[in-house]
N, CA, C and O of each residue as an XYZ file, in Angstrom:
856
protein
N      87.712    105.581    110.698
C      88.031    106.954    110.290
C      88.115    107.023    108.774
O      88.761    106.179    108.154
N      87.470    108.019    108.164
C      87.492    108.195    106.728
C      88.239    109.482    106.386
O      88.002    110.527    106.992
N      89.147    109.395    105.408
C      89.886    110.560    104.951
C      89.545    110.801    103.488
O      89.604    109.885    102.668
N      89.185    112.056    103.166
C      88.911    112.444    101.786
C      89.918    113.507    101.369
O      90.107    114.498    102.075
N      90.570    113.301    100.218
C      91.508    114.279     99.701
C      90.801    115.146     98.677
O      90.180    114.643     97.742
N      90.903    116.464     98.864
C      90.184    117.397     98.012
C      91.151    118.372     97.346
O      92.152    118.768     97.944
N      90.851    118.754     96.115
C      91.591    119.818     95.461
C      91.113    121.157     96.005
O      90.126    121.221     96.738
N      91.822    122.232     95.640
C      91.426    123.554     96.106
C      90.031    123.934     95.607
O      89.342    124.738     96.235
N      89.622    123.360     94.488
C      88.299    123.664     93.944
C      87.198    122.808     94.559
O      86.026    122.957     94.211
N      87.569    121.910     95.474
C      86.576    121.095     96.164
C      86.296    119.749     95.544
O      85.370    119.062     95.975
N      87.080    119.337     94.525
C      86.889    118.037     93.892
C      87.718    116.984     94.617
O      88.863    117.227     94.998
N      87.119    115.812     94.800
C      87.818    114.739     95.491
C      88.887    114.133     94.593
O      88.642    113.882     93.413
N      90.071    113.898     95.148
C      91.169    113.279     94.414
C      90.939    111.777     94.387
O      90.859    111.134     95.434
N      90.833    111.217     93.178
C      90.517    109.804     93.033
C      91.714    108.984     92.560
O      91.666    107.755     92.598
N      92.785    109.640     92.116
C      93.940    108.918     91.601
C      94.822    108.363     92.706
O      94.474    108.416     93.886
N      95.985    107.822     92.300
C      96.917    107.231     93.255
C      97.537    108.309     94.139
O      97.852    109.403     93.670
N      97.709    107.990     95.424
C      98.321    108.938     96.352
C      98.969    108.187     97.497
O      98.681    107.015     97.740
N      99.847    108.886     98.193
C     100.448    108.399     99.434
C     100.422    109.584    100.392
O     101.125    110.575    100.193
N      99.612    109.469    101.419
C      99.351    110.589    102.317
C      99.977    110.322    103.682
O      99.856    109.225    104.228
N     100.652    111.345    104.230
C     101.241    111.246    105.568
C     100.523    112.202    106.515
O     100.335    113.377    106.202
N     100.129    111.689    107.667
C      99.459    112.494    108.686
C     100.278    112.439    109.966
O     100.471    111.366    110.537
N     100.758    113.586    110.416
C     101.580    113.643    111.615
C     100.751    113.760    112.886
O      99.531    113.916    112.842
N     101.443    113.682    114.021
C     100.792    113.878    115.313
C     100.053    112.666    115.835
O      99.213    112.799    116.725
N     100.338    111.494    115.310
C      99.672    110.277    115.766
C     100.572    109.525    116.747
O     101.790    109.700    116.765
N      99.938    108.691    117.554
C     100.657    107.743    118.403
C     100.339    106.330    117.916
O      99.372    106.113    117.186
N     101.155    105.392    118.326
C     100.900    104.013    117.947
C      99.571    103.531    118.515
O      98.839    102.791    117.858
N      99.264    103.952    119.733
C      97.991    103.553    120.348
C      96.813    104.067    119.536
O      95.832    103.351    119.332
N      96.909    105.299    119.076
C      95.823    105.852    118.264
C      95.703    105.109    116.940
O      94.599    104.865    116.453
N      96.846    104.750    116.360
C      96.822    103.986    115.113
C      96.030    102.686    115.294
O      95.157    102.373    114.484
N      96.328    101.943    116.339
C      95.638    100.671    116.555
C      94.160    100.864    116.885
O      93.345     99.982    116.619
N      93.815    102.007    117.459
C      92.418    102.270    117.793
C      91.607    102.761    116.593
O      90.440    102.399    116.449
N      92.216    103.584    115.729
C      91.443    104.292    114.717
C      91.704    103.889    113.270
O      90.866    104.147    112.406
N      92.828    103.271    112.989
C      93.117    102.909    111.601
C      92.059    101.932    111.087
O      91.784    100.933    111.752
N      91.460    102.192    109.926
C      90.396    101.318    109.419
C      90.938     99.964    108.998
O      92.054     99.862    108.488
N      90.148     98.933    109.212
C      90.580     97.580    108.886
C      90.446     97.258    107.401
O      91.029     96.287    106.919
N      89.674     98.079    106.669
C      89.450     97.781    105.255
C      90.268     98.675    104.330
O      90.035     98.685    103.121
N      91.229     99.433    104.883
C      92.113    100.246    104.072
C      93.547    100.059    104.563
O      93.779     99.666    105.707
N      94.509    100.349    103.676
C      95.910    100.156    104.024
C      96.458    101.423    104.669
O      96.683    102.430    103.998
N      96.668    101.356    105.969
C      97.288    102.422    106.741
C      98.503    101.825    107.453
O      98.456    100.692    107.932
N      99.587    102.596    107.517
C     100.770    102.160    108.235
C     101.188    103.258    109.208
O     100.731    104.397    109.111
N     102.059    102.901    110.141
C     102.494    103.865    111.166
C     103.996    103.805    111.315
O     104.599    102.733    111.353
N     104.593    105.001    111.401
C     106.029    105.056    111.632
C     106.397    106.329    112.372
O     106.313    107.429    111.826
N     106.803    106.165    113.613
C     107.377    107.243    114.414
C     106.572    108.537    114.353
O     107.092    109.586    113.975
N     105.292    108.450    114.730
C     104.457    109.629    114.845
C     103.641    109.977    113.619
O     102.834    110.906    113.663
N     103.829    109.255    112.527
C     103.074    109.510    111.308
C     102.283    108.279    110.894
O     102.765    107.155    111.033
N     101.062    108.486    110.383
C     100.380    107.417    109.679
C     100.566    107.654    108.189
O     100.539    108.792    107.721
N     100.755    106.568    107.449
C     100.918    106.618    105.996
C      99.686    105.977    105.389
O      99.439    104.786    105.580
N      98.912    106.767    104.656
C      97.645    106.317    104.085
C      97.847    106.058    102.593
O      98.319    106.929    101.863
N      97.487    104.858    102.148
C      97.638    104.484    100.746
C      96.308    104.629    100.012
O      95.241    104.404    100.583
N      96.389    105.005     98.752
C      95.181    105.049     97.930
C      94.684    103.626     97.685
O      95.462    102.679     97.803
N      93.400    103.457     97.346
C      92.867    102.113     97.094
C      93.643    101.406     95.985
O      94.071    102.029     95.013
N      93.817    100.101     96.146
C      94.567     99.313     95.171
C      93.785     99.169     93.872
O      92.559     99.057     93.877
N      94.514     99.175     92.762
C      93.888     98.944     91.463
C      93.611     97.454     91.282
O      94.132     96.622     92.025
N      92.794     97.129     90.299
C      92.501     95.723     90.017
C      93.756     94.972     89.600
O      93.959     93.828     90.007
N      94.601     95.606     88.790
C      95.823     94.923     88.357
C      96.737     94.641     89.545
O      97.375     93.590     89.600
N      96.804     95.568     90.492
C      97.592     95.353     91.703
C      97.026     94.187     92.498
O      97.776     93.320     92.947
N      95.710     94.159     92.674
C      95.074     93.082     93.427
C      95.283     91.732     92.755
O      95.513     90.726     93.426
N      95.205     91.715     91.444
C      95.402     90.439     90.730
C      96.819     89.911     90.913
O      97.021     88.714     91.118
N      97.794     90.803     90.838
C      99.177     90.363     90.974
C      99.467     89.916     92.411
O     100.132     88.901     92.621
N      98.979     90.658     93.383
C      99.148     90.246     94.783
C      98.448     88.911     95.026
O      98.989     88.039     95.706
N      97.241     88.752     94.469
C      96.525     87.487     94.626
C      97.263     86.324     93.998
O      97.297     85.231     94.564
N      97.852     86.544     92.837
C      98.630     85.510     92.145
C      99.827     85.080     92.995
O     100.047     83.887     93.205
N     100.587     86.042     93.476
C     101.750     85.727     94.299
C     101.351     85.071     95.614
O     102.026     84.158     96.090
N     100.255     85.538     96.197
C      99.772     84.952     97.443
C      99.405     83.490     97.262
O      99.729     82.653     98.104
N      98.724     83.180     96.155
C      98.328     81.797     95.875
C      99.557     80.899     95.774
O      99.574     79.799     96.326
N     100.580     81.367     95.069
C     101.785     80.553     94.892
C     102.512     80.346     96.216
O     102.864     79.220     96.566
N     102.734     81.430     96.949
C     103.487     81.317     98.196
C     102.700     80.545     99.242
O     103.253     79.684     99.927
N     101.412     80.847     99.370
C     100.601     80.154    100.373
C     100.503     78.661    100.051
O     100.599     77.819    100.944
N     100.313     78.342     98.776
C     100.223     76.939     98.390
C     101.498     76.189     98.703
O     101.452     75.060     99.191
N     102.641     76.806     98.425
C     103.923     76.161     98.696
C     104.151     76.000    100.201
O     104.545     74.929    100.663
N     103.903     77.060    100.955
C     104.129     77.035    102.405
C     103.236     75.991    103.068
O     103.691     75.255    103.943
N     101.970     75.917    102.661
C     101.062     74.932    103.248
C     101.454     73.507    102.860
O     101.358     72.594    103.681
N     101.894     73.310    101.622
C     102.289     71.973    101.179
C     103.473     71.440    101.977
O     103.601     70.231    102.166
N     104.331     72.328    102.441
C     105.532     71.914    103.170
C     105.448     72.197    104.670
O     106.406     71.947    105.401
N     104.317     72.713    105.129
C     104.139     72.960    106.555
C     105.146     73.932    107.138
O     105.651     73.720    108.240
N     105.443     75.001    106.405
C     106.525     75.895    106.806
C     106.097     76.993    107.765
O     106.913     77.470    108.554
N     104.838     77.402    107.715
C     104.398     78.512    108.535
C     103.094     79.083    108.023
O     102.159     78.339    107.726
N     103.025     80.407    107.916
C     101.773     81.032    107.494
C     102.070     82.265    106.643
O     103.070     82.954    106.839
N     101.167     82.522    105.688
C     101.276     83.668    104.787
C     100.131     84.632    105.088
O      98.985     84.213    105.254
N     100.445     85.912    105.157
C      99.459     86.943    105.463
C      99.424     87.982    104.345
O     100.398     88.160    103.613
N      98.284     88.664    104.229
C      98.113     89.761    103.277
C      97.644     91.013    103.999
O      97.002     90.933    105.046
N      97.975     92.189    103.423
C      97.439     93.450    103.942
C      95.912     93.399    103.892
O      95.330     92.852    102.955
N      95.268     93.977    104.917
C      95.823     94.847    105.961
C      96.272     94.142    107.238
O      96.192     94.733    108.315
N      96.744     92.895    107.150
C      97.354     92.258    108.322
C      98.561     93.094    108.754
O      99.280     93.632    107.912
N      98.778     93.200    110.060
C      99.762     94.120    110.612
C     101.040     93.388    111.012
O     101.007     92.340    111.657
N     102.164     93.973    110.609
C     103.488     93.503    110.992
C     104.139     94.609    111.826
O     104.504     95.663    111.305
N     104.276     94.352    113.129
C     104.872     95.354    114.037
C     106.346     95.018    114.211
O     106.706     94.108    114.957
N     107.188     95.763    113.515
C     108.615     95.462    113.496
C     109.312     95.893    114.788
O     110.274     95.267    115.234
N     108.810     96.959    115.363
C     109.318     97.490    116.636
C     108.298     98.508    117.124
O     107.414     98.899    116.362
N     108.399     98.949    118.380
C     107.523    100.032    118.816
C     107.728    101.261    117.927
O     108.839    101.780    117.821
N     106.655    101.718    117.294
C     106.752    102.878    116.424
C     106.955    102.566    114.960
O     107.064    103.487    114.151
N     107.011    101.294    114.589
C     107.164    100.913    113.181
C     106.190     99.779    112.883
O     106.465     98.610    113.156
N     105.040    100.154    112.312
C     103.962     99.195    112.050
C     103.643     99.233    110.562
O     103.238    100.273    110.043
N     103.821     98.110    109.870
C     103.611     98.044    108.429
C     102.503     97.047    108.092
O     102.182     96.151    108.874
N     101.934     97.232    106.910
C     100.906     96.327    106.391
C     101.334     95.884    104.993
O     100.804     96.382    104.000
N     102.291     94.950    104.904
C     102.815     94.550    103.595
C     101.742     93.886    102.726
O     100.787     93.299    103.236
N     101.918     93.989    101.418
C     101.008     93.301    100.510
C     100.967     91.803    100.810
O      99.916     91.168    100.730
N     102.123     91.257    101.153
C     102.250     89.811    101.333
C     103.452     89.550    102.229
O     104.523     90.111    102.003
N     103.284     88.686    103.264
C     104.451     88.331    104.059
C     104.303     86.939    104.659
O     103.200     86.474    104.948
N     105.442     86.294    104.834
C     105.527     84.927    105.346
C     106.240     84.924    106.691
O     107.263     85.585    106.869
N     105.677     84.158    107.647
C     106.273     83.997    108.971
C     106.462     82.504    109.231
O     105.525     81.718    109.097
N     107.681     82.124    109.605
C     107.991     80.719    109.881
C     107.161     80.213    111.064
O     106.815     80.973    111.969
N     106.858     78.938    111.037
C     105.977     78.337    112.057
C     106.522     78.502    113.469
O     105.739     78.535    114.418
N     107.828     78.605    113.637
C     108.407     78.741    114.974
C     108.147     80.102    115.597
O     108.321     80.275    116.804
N     107.727     81.076    114.782
C     107.537     82.435    115.303
C     106.120     82.953    115.076
O     105.873     84.154    115.181
N     105.200     82.062    114.768
C     103.831     82.497    114.534
C     103.180     83.001    115.823
O     103.398     82.429    116.891
N     102.379     84.072    115.728
C     101.667     84.561    116.918
C     100.543     83.613    117.304
O     100.123     82.782    116.499
N     100.057     83.736    118.530
C      98.951     82.919    118.988
C      97.656     83.278    118.291
O      97.566     84.313    117.631
N      96.671     82.444    118.431
C      95.395     82.629    117.735
C      94.656     83.884    118.195
O      93.799     84.390    117.470
N      94.968     84.392    119.378
C      94.306     85.589    119.885
C      95.055     86.881    119.559
O      94.594     87.968    119.909
N      96.190     86.773    118.900
C      96.986     87.958    118.580
C      96.332     88.756    117.460
O      95.739     88.188    116.544
N      96.447     90.072    117.541
C      95.883     90.961    116.532
C      96.899     91.338    115.466
O      96.525     91.891    114.432
N      98.171     91.051    115.692
C      99.202     91.374    114.709
C     100.397     90.451    114.915
O     100.483     89.722    115.902
N     101.317     90.506    113.952
C     102.563     89.745    114.046
C     103.615     90.643    114.670
O     103.856     91.753    114.196
N     104.229     90.169    115.717
C     105.248     90.932    116.434
C     106.623     90.481    115.967
O     106.933     89.289    115.986
N     107.450     91.439    115.547
C     108.788     91.103    115.101
C     108.851     90.874    113.606
O     107.833     90.965    112.921
N     110.029     90.579    113.092
C     110.205     90.532    111.635
C     109.519     89.342    110.979
O     109.334     88.291    111.592
N     109.151     89.532    109.727
C     108.727     88.428    108.876
C     109.969     87.816    108.240
O     111.035     88.431    108.212
N     109.815     86.601    107.732
C     110.929     85.976    107.022
C     111.024     86.481    105.588
O     112.119     86.706    105.072
N     109.872     86.658    104.950
C     109.822     87.186    103.586
C     108.701     88.204    103.493
O     107.585     87.947    103.943
N     108.995     89.361    102.911
C     107.999     90.391    102.627
C     108.009     90.662    101.132
O     109.072     90.764    100.520
N     106.817     90.780    100.545
C     106.688     91.135     99.132
C     105.782     92.352     99.023
O     104.671     92.356     99.553
N     106.256     93.380     98.335
C     105.455     94.564     98.048
C     105.338     94.714     96.533
O     106.331     94.596     95.815
N     104.122     94.974     96.050
C     103.885     95.281     94.644
C     103.721     96.791     94.545
O     102.791     97.350     95.126
N     104.608     97.455     93.818
C     104.632     98.909     93.829
C     103.709     99.488     92.762
O     103.359     98.833     91.781
N     103.337    100.724     92.993
C     102.663    101.557     92.003
C     103.516    102.812     91.860
O     104.418    103.023     92.670
N     103.263    103.652     90.859
C     104.062    104.874     90.734
C     104.059    105.730     91.996
O     105.047    106.404     92.287
N     102.958    105.710     92.749
C     102.875    106.547     93.948
C     103.642    105.975     95.132
O     103.900    106.696     96.096
N     104.016    104.686     95.087
C     104.696    104.068     96.225
C     106.111    103.592     95.901
O     106.780    103.034     96.771
N     106.587    103.802     94.660
C     107.879    103.226     94.257
C     109.020    103.660     95.179
O     109.755    102.819     95.697
N     109.163    104.941     95.379
C     110.251    105.427     96.224
C     110.060    104.958     97.666
O     111.017    104.549     98.322
N     108.845    105.018     98.143
C     108.547    104.589     99.514
C     108.922    103.123     99.711
O     109.544    102.773    100.714
N     108.548    102.266     98.762
C     108.831    100.830     98.893
C     110.315    100.518     98.721
O     110.861     99.683     99.442
N     110.967    101.181     97.773
C     112.360    100.865     97.468
C     113.346    101.472     98.461
O     114.425    100.922     98.680
N     112.982    102.598     99.059
C     113.927    103.278     99.940
C     113.502    103.214    101.411
O     114.181    102.600    102.234
N     112.391    103.844    101.725
C     111.988    103.920    103.131
C     111.647    102.553    103.718
O     112.115    102.206    104.802
N     110.834    101.780    103.002
C     110.465    100.472    103.537
C     111.657     99.529    103.585
O     111.776     98.726    104.510
N     112.537     99.617    102.599
C     113.732     98.776    102.628
C     114.548     99.048    103.885
O     115.044     98.119    104.522
N     114.686    100.316    104.238
C     115.438    100.669    105.452
C     114.758    100.104    106.697
O     115.411     99.510    107.556
N     113.441    100.294    106.787
C     112.701     99.811    107.955
C     112.752     98.288    108.035
O     112.932     97.733    109.119
N     112.597     97.608    106.903
C     112.615     96.150    106.914
C     114.000     95.618    107.285
O     114.114     94.628    108.008
N     115.047     96.271    106.792
C     116.396     95.833    107.173
C     116.621     96.047    108.663
O     117.085     95.146    109.363
N     116.289     97.247    109.149
C     116.472     97.526    110.572
C     115.626     96.594    111.434
O     116.025     96.235    112.542
N     114.459     96.202    110.926
C     113.564     95.330    111.676
C     113.891     93.859    111.581
O     113.253     93.044    112.247
N     114.877     93.495    110.763
C     115.316     92.105    110.699
C     114.579     91.229    109.716
O     114.620     90.006    109.846
N     113.897     91.812    108.724
C     113.224     91.012    107.693
C     114.287     90.323    106.834
O     115.122     90.985    106.217
N     114.247     88.999    106.802
C     115.313     88.237    106.155
C     115.388     88.488    104.656
O     116.477     88.571    104.088
N     114.235     88.608    104.022
C     114.212     88.770    102.569
C     113.049     89.676    102.179
O     111.952     89.562    102.726
N     113.294     90.572    101.234
C     112.302     91.564    100.832
C     112.323     91.684     99.315
O     113.350     92.015     98.722
N     111.164     91.409     98.686
C     111.018     91.540     97.240
C     110.141     92.750     96.938
O     109.087     92.930     97.548
N     110.582     93.574     95.998
C     109.787     94.699     95.517
C     109.450     94.436     94.050
O     110.324     94.490     93.185
N     108.192     94.155     93.783
C     107.746     93.813     92.430
C     107.220     95.084     91.768
O     106.287     95.717     92.263
N     107.834     95.446     90.644
C     107.452     96.666     89.929
C     106.909     96.282     88.557
O     107.689     96.136     87.616
N     105.587     96.113     88.416
C     105.023     95.667     87.136
C     105.180     96.680     86.017
O     105.235     96.294     84.850
N     105.254     97.964     86.338
C     105.416     98.972     85.294
C     106.809     98.896     84.670
O     106.945     98.957     83.448
N     107.828     98.764     85.492
C     109.210     98.645     85.008
C     109.593     97.202     84.693
O     110.655     96.948     84.124
N     108.724     96.255     85.065
C     108.957     94.829     84.860
C     110.296     94.393     85.473
O     111.171     93.849     84.799
N     110.412     94.654     86.766
C     111.620     94.270     87.486
C     111.254     93.933     88.927
O     110.355     94.541     89.507
N     111.961     92.956     89.499
C     111.824     92.609     90.912
C     113.149     92.942     91.599
O     114.199     92.418     91.227
N     113.094     93.803     92.585
C     114.289     94.177     93.339
C     114.364     93.299     94.583
O     113.431     93.258     95.386
N     115.485     92.598     94.730
C     115.667     91.632     95.810
C     116.548     92.241     96.896
O     117.591     92.829     96.608
N     116.111     92.091     98.157
C     116.899     92.503     99.319
C     117.057     91.299    100.232
O     116.130     90.503    100.382
N     118.221     91.166    100.837
C     118.458     90.065    101.781
C     119.289     90.549    102.957
O     120.277     91.265    102.792
N     118.864     90.140    104.153
C     119.575     90.508    105.369
C     120.988     89.933    105.327
O     121.185     88.773    104.967
N     121.959     90.747    105.693
C     123.347     90.316    105.675
C     124.080     90.704    104.410
O     125.310     90.717    104.381
N     123.324     91.026    103.348
C     123.974     91.485    102.122
C     124.372     92.943    102.305
O     123.582     93.719    102.843
N     125.573     93.347    101.877
C     125.987     94.743    102.029
C     124.960     95.697    101.419
O     124.642     95.610    100.233
N     124.447     96.609    102.250
C     123.441     97.535    101.774
C     122.051     96.960    101.681
O     121.116     97.652    101.280
N     121.900     95.676    102.054
C     120.602     94.977    102.053
C     120.129     94.633    100.642
O     119.594     93.546    100.422
N     120.317     95.537     99.689
C     119.832     95.334     98.329
C     120.775     94.427     97.549
O     121.971     94.702     97.446
N     120.225     93.334     96.995
C     121.021     92.369     96.240
C     121.097     92.771     94.773
O     122.180     92.779     94.188
N     119.948     93.107     94.171
C     119.931     93.480     92.764
C     118.542     93.365     92.186
O     117.571     93.109     92.898
N     118.460     93.561     90.863
C     117.191     93.525     90.155
C     117.151     92.339     89.196
O     118.157     91.983     88.582
N     115.962     91.732     89.080
C     115.760     90.610     88.171
C     114.537     90.903     87.309
O     113.465     91.220     87.825
N     114.705     90.795     86.011
C     113.595     91.004     85.082
C     113.164     89.720     84.395
O     112.005     89.569     84.008
N     114.109     88.794     84.246
C     113.826     87.555     83.533
C     114.441     86.375     84.279
O     115.416     86.525     85.016
N     113.853     85.207     84.072
C     114.394     84.001     84.659
C     113.854     83.711     86.043
O     112.956     84.390     86.540
N     114.421     82.689     86.650
C     113.937     82.211     87.938
C     114.413     83.094     89.074
O     115.568     83.519     89.113
N     113.493     83.366     90.009
C     113.813     84.131     91.213
C     113.641     83.197     92.408
O     112.510     82.920     92.808
N     114.740     82.705     92.989
C     114.631     81.813     94.145
C     114.586     82.597     95.449
O     115.150     83.686     95.555
N     113.910     82.029     96.434
C     113.877     82.617     97.768
C     114.849     81.883     98.673
O     114.939     80.656     98.645
N     115.583     82.655     99.481
C     116.436     82.035    100.497
C     115.695     81.912    101.831
O     116.036     81.062    102.653
N     114.694     82.750    102.046
C     113.934     82.716    103.294
C     112.900     81.599    103.303
O     112.511     81.116    104.366
N     112.452     81.185    102.111
C     111.499     80.080    101.973
C     112.184     79.032    101.105
O     112.019     79.049     99.886
N     112.950     78.121    101.702
C     113.768     77.184    100.942
C     112.953     76.395     99.917
O     111.920     75.811    100.242
N     113.433     76.390     98.687
C     112.788     75.640     97.617
C     111.743     76.421     96.849
O     111.299     75.973     95.792
N     111.336     77.582     97.352
C     110.319     78.380     96.664
C     110.977     79.275     95.630
O     112.050     79.831     95.866
N     110.329     79.408     94.488
C     110.824     80.266     93.418
C     109.648     80.679     92.527
O     108.573     80.081     92.567
N     109.882     81.702     91.738
C     108.931     82.080     90.696
C     109.714     82.423     89.436
O     110.912     82.700     89.496
N     109.043     82.403     88.313
C     109.624     82.901     87.072
C     109.225     84.371     86.928
O     108.042     84.703     86.991
N     110.201     85.237     86.737
C     109.902     86.666     86.621
C     108.905     86.939     85.506
O     108.038     87.803     85.644
N     109.021     86.205     84.398
C     108.136     86.450     83.259
C     106.672     86.195     83.580
O     105.794     86.776     82.940
N     106.388     85.340     84.558
C     104.996     85.113     84.952
C     104.334     86.434     85.360
O     103.158     86.662     85.074
N     105.095     87.292     86.023
C     104.539     88.507     86.604
C     104.179     89.561     85.565
O     103.365     90.447     85.826
N     104.786     89.460     84.388
C     104.580     90.503     83.377
C     103.540     90.108     82.332
O     103.202     90.907     81.459
N     103.037     88.895     82.416
C     102.061     88.446     81.428
C     100.684     89.064     81.681
O     100.285     89.264     82.828
N      99.976     89.358     80.612
C      98.625     89.914     80.695
C      97.725     89.157     79.713
O      97.868     89.313     78.500
N      96.801     88.339     80.225
C      96.536     88.119     81.653
C      97.609     87.259     82.301
O      98.426     86.640     81.619
N      97.593     87.231     83.622
C      98.534     86.402     84.369
C      98.323     84.931     84.029
O      97.210     84.533     83.687
N      99.369     84.121     84.117
C      99.208     82.691     83.837
C      98.339     82.011     84.893
O      98.072     82.582     85.950
N      97.903     80.788     84.599
C      97.085     80.022     85.539
C      97.901     79.734     86.798
O      98.927     79.055     86.736
N      97.449     80.246     87.927
C      98.213     80.122     89.163
C      98.392     78.672     89.588
O      99.440     78.306     90.119
N      97.379     77.846     89.360
C      97.463     76.446     89.781
C      98.553     75.710     89.005
O      99.265     74.883     89.574
N      98.688     76.001     87.723
C      99.730     75.365     86.917
C     101.111     75.838     87.354
O     102.048     75.042     87.411
N     101.246     77.125     87.663
C     102.529     77.640     88.135
C     102.910     77.004     89.473
O     104.067     76.640     89.683
N     101.939     76.872     90.372
C     102.202     76.239     91.658
C     102.617     74.782     91.464
O     103.511     74.291     92.154
N     101.980     74.104     90.541
C     102.353     72.710     90.265
C     103.822     72.615     89.847
O     104.537     71.720     90.295
N     104.270     73.533     88.993
C     105.672     73.520     88.563
C     106.618     73.757     89.736
O     107.661     73.113     89.849
N     106.240     74.685     90.600
C     107.094     74.990     91.763
C     107.208     73.767     92.683
O     108.299     73.405     93.123
N     106.066     73.145     92.960
C     106.050     71.995     93.871
C     106.802     70.810     93.284
O     107.510     70.107     94.005
N     106.656     70.585     91.989
C     107.370     69.480     91.348
C     108.866     69.696     91.390
O     109.622     68.750     91.611
N     109.309     70.934     91.180
C     110.731     71.231     91.200
C     111.312     71.110     92.598
O     112.497     70.817     92.752
N     110.488     71.335     93.624
C     110.954     71.274     95.003
C     111.037     69.842     95.526
O     111.606     69.590     96.588
N     110.460     68.907     94.764
C     110.495     67.508     95.168
C     109.446     67.188     96.199
O     109.346     66.045     96.644
């Protein structure tokens, strides 16, 4: 299914957007949502995201390389990227930028999505998704049992950390220094890595993480 957003004058909207379409069912979402675009579903609505920018893709790719490399080195589980589907409950289907699932809860090889909470979810926000990621998704991830949720905001240069069991779910914001994960023991990143342009060499950053983890 293809959706085109048009202005009243008939020009296609090419900038960032977050579109909600009501009247959908979860079954229709799984049947019609395109595999090459980021669509999510929540209680009768599909949420359509505008195409990712190159800077967004680079940052997600950088974080994916670090987390996937660490998880594989320690045999912890598996790392997925959008548009991989995380079904938190019936009626709540998300496609996080990046998420980790422990090996004890990995779906079978024939599964089309991950059922139940992820251990760690990372979202890289844009101006069009900031409120959605910080408020609505945080609520859904907490209710769905996601142990740890990072919201990376490159424009504001801050990472907002959420952890299950913490009052209000939200722990706080980090702009500088080391950011450790509790859901992936021994994994960490330096916040400053995320704000550099261009991004630092991912292989060197992964080497530092692995050496520090022993």
